[in-house]
C-alpha positions in Angstrom: 29.9 -24.0 -33.2 31.4 -26.8 -35.3 30.3 -30.2 -34.0 31.2 -32.2 -37.2 33.3 -35.3 -36.9 33.4 -38.5 -35.0 31.8 -38.8 -31.6 31.3 -41.7 -29.1 28.5 -41.8 -26.6 28.4 -43.1 -23.1 26.7 -46.3 -24.3 29.7 -47.1 -26.6 28.1 -46.2 -30.0 30.1 -44.2 -32.6 28.3 -41.3 -34.3 29.4 -39.5 -37.5 28.1 -36.0 -37.5 28.0 -33.9 -40.7 27.2 -30.2 -40.3 26.2 -27.5 -42.8 25.7 -24.1 -41.1 23.4 -24.5 -38.1 22.0 -27.8 -39.4 23.6 -31.2 -38.7 22.9 -34.9 -39.3 24.3 -38.0 -37.7 24.6 -41.7 -38.6 25.2 -44.7 -36.3 25.7 -47.7 -38.6 25.7 -50.2 -35.8 22.1 -49.5 -34.9 20.9 -48.1 -38.2 20.2 -44.8 -36.6 19.9 -41.4 -38.4 19.5 -38.2 -36.5 19.2 -34.5 -37.4 19.1 -31.2 -35.6 20.4 -27.7 -35.1 23.2 -26.1 -33.2 23.0 -22.5 -32.0 26.1 -21.3 -30.1 26.5 -24.0 -27.4 22.9 -25.2 -27.6 21.9 -28.2 -29.7 18.6 -30.0 -30.4 18.3 -33.3 -32.1 15.8 -36.0 -33.1 16.5 -39.5 -34.4 15.1 -42.8 -35.5 16.8 -46.2 -35.7 16.6 -49.9 -34.6 16.6 -48.9 -30.9 13.7 -46.6 -31.3 13.3 -42.8 -31.8 13.5 -39.8 -29.7 14.6 -36.2 -29.3 16.8 -34.3 -26.9 18.4 -30.9 -26.2 22.0 -30.5 -25.2 24.9 -28.2 -24.4 28.3 -28.3 -26.1 31.4 -28.0 -23.9 34.6 -26.7 -25.4 38.3 -26.9 -25.0 40.1 -23.6 -24.2 40.8 -23.1 -27.9 37.0 -23.2 -28.6 36.8 -26.7 -30.2 33.8 -28.8 -29.3 34.8 -31.7 -27.0 31.6 -32.9 -25.2 27.9 -32.7 -25.7 25.7 -33.3 -22.7 22.1 -34.2 -23.5 19.1 -33.7 -21.3 18.2 -37.4 -21.6 21.5 -38.4 -19.8 23.5 -39.1 -23.0 27.1 -37.8 -23.3 29.0 -37.5 -26.5 32.8 -37.3 -26.5 34.6 -36.0 -29.6 37.0 -38.6 -31.1 39.0 -36.5 -33.5 
């Protein structure tokens, strides 16, 4: 599952995700946040640290009919929407 690209969460922050194989990282410049995690099929796990604190979460990737990742729903209530 490819989740690389620009995402926006339900709190209005923009995430830039880079992915190499099953490993990914993200950056959120507005809050000096960096995260990293793994993706396995439609399941993702991540941990992060930034100005707003640190944490970890598990999520599920939702896809369009053509298989492109469109949404990530996290178990902490966060929702990421793909922007490109």
